[in-house]
Each structure stands twice: as structure tokens, then as C-alpha cells.
C-alpha positions in Angstrom: 0.0 0.0 0.0 1.5 3.3 -1.0 1.8 6.1 1.5 -0.6 8.3 -0.4 -3.3 5.6 -0.2 -2.8 4.8 3.5 -6.1 4.8 5.3 -5.0 6.7 8.4 -8.0 5.4 10.5 -6.5 1.9 10.1 -2.9 2.9 11.0 -3.4 1.1 14.4 -2.8 -2.2 12.6 0.8 -1.2 11.9 1.2 0.3 15.3 0.2 -3.0 16.9 2.8 -4.8 14.7 5.4 -2.3 15.8 4.5 -2.9 19.4 5.5 -6.5 19.3 9.0 -5.5 18.2 9.1 -2.8 20.9 8.1 -5.3 23.5 10.8 -7.8 22.4 13.5 -5.2 22.2 12.7 -2.8 25.1 10.2 -4.6 27.3 6.5 -4.5 28.1 6.5 -1.0 29.8 7.9 0.7 26.7 5.5 -1.2 24.5 2.5 -0.2 26.7 3.8 3.4 26.8 3.9 3.4 23.0 0.7 1.7 22.2 -1.6 2.9 25.0 0.1 5.9 26.4 0.8 7.4 23.0 -1.0 5.8 20.1 -4.4 4.9 21.7 -4.7 8.3 23.4 -4.1 10.0 20.0 -6.5 7.6 18.3 -9.3 8.2 20.8 -8.8 12.0 20.4 -9.1 11.6 16.6 -12.2 9.3 17.1 -13.9 12.2 18.9 -13.8 14.2 15.7 -13.8 11.6 12.9 -16.3 8.8 12.4 -13.8 6.6 10.5 -11.5 6.6 13.5 -14.5 6.0 15.9 -15.6 3.0 13.8 -12.1 1.4 14.1 -11.8 2.0 17.9 -13.3 -1.3 19.0 -11.0 -3.3 16.7 -8.0 -1.3 18.0 -8.9 -2.0 21.6 -9.4 -5.7 20.8 -6.0 -5.9 19.2 -4.4 -4.2 22.3 -6.2 -6.7 24.5 -4.8 -9.5 22.4 -1.2 -8.2 22.8 -1.3 -7.6 26.5 -2.9 -9.5 29.4 -5.7 -8.0 31.4 -3.2 -7.8 34.3 -0.6 -5.9 32.3 -3.2 -3.5 31.0 -4.6 -2.9 34.5 -1.2 -2.4 36.1 -0.2 0.0 33.3 -3.4 2.0 33.6 -3.0 2.2 37.4 0.5 3.5 37.0 -0.6 6.0 34.4 -3.4 7.2 36.7 -1.2 7.7 39.7 1.8 9.1 37.9 0.0 11.4 35.5 -3.7 12.0 36.2 -3.8 11.9 40.0 -0.3 13.2 40.6 0.0 16.4 42.6 0.7 19.4 40.4 3.6 20.3 42.7 5.1 16.8 42.4 8.6 16.8 41.0 9.1 14.9 37.8 11.4 12.0 38.6 12.1 11.0 35.0 13.3 13.8 32.6 11.6 12.0 29.7 8.2 12.0 31.3 5.9 14.9 30.5 4.3 17.1 33.1 1.4 15.5 34.9 -1.2 18.1 33.9 -1.5 20.5 31.0 -1.3 24.2 32.1 -4.9 24.7 30.7 -7.4 23.2 33.2 -9.9 22.5 30.4 -7.3 20.5 28.4 -6.4 18.7 31.7 -10.1 17.8 32.2 -10.5 16.6 28.6 -7.4 14.5 29.0 -8.7 13.0 32.3 -12.0 12.2 30.6 -10.2 10.6 27.7 -8.2 8.5 30.2 -11.4 7.4 31.9 -12.8 6.3 28.6 -9.7 4.4 27.6 -9.7 2.6 31.0 -13.3 1.7 30.5 -12.7 0.4 26.9 -9.6 -1.6 27.8 -11.1 -3.2 30.9 -14.5 -4.1 29.4 -14.8 -7.9 28.9 
């Protein structure tokens, strides 16, 4: 498939394939950061505006659930919740590579928290 004909709402298929390599080379935490912490959050945001992305969301979630155990997903979401979404705004960032826990704009922070809640619900259903 040429780049110009890529159906971007189906890019999750390639991202899941890349996740297997990331997991093998860098471990489960990095693979979860990539697929859930980065790609799924971006995909959910796109699905809020685009029906083609929204239609692909259940298949993407099912693929994630096929790549990681329910225990791995739950532990990752718990970590993300405590490290990012429920972290004190005054808390110092321990890892220089981690982003700040909250966006400066409280509306964006609330939208991100709602998105996280939706992702948790999607991934932990079943």
C-alpha cells in the first residue's frame, strides 16, 4: 500500500505490529507506553472528531487486549493514573523523559482525564 493511499484510520494495525517489536527489544513497559500511552490516546482523540476513527476504535482496543494480558493493562493504567492523572501538580518529575502530569490549561487537563477514563473503560471491558 503506498503512503498516499494509506487509510489513516487503520494505522493502528501497523502500530500493533510495531508494538510486538518494541516489547521484544525494550520490554512491556515501553510497549505499553507506545501503544496505549501514546497511540491509543491519539487515536481516541481523533475518534472524537472523525467517524472513520471511531468505527475502528473497537478493533484497535481488541488488538491491544490481544497483545497484553488484562493484568498488564490494569497495572499500566493504574501506573498512568497515579503518575499522571492523579499526581500532585507540585510533584517533581522524577524522569526527565516524562511529561508534566497536567496541561497548564485546566480545560485541556479535564479533557485528558475524561479521555483516560474512557480508555480505561474500553480496555477493561470484557
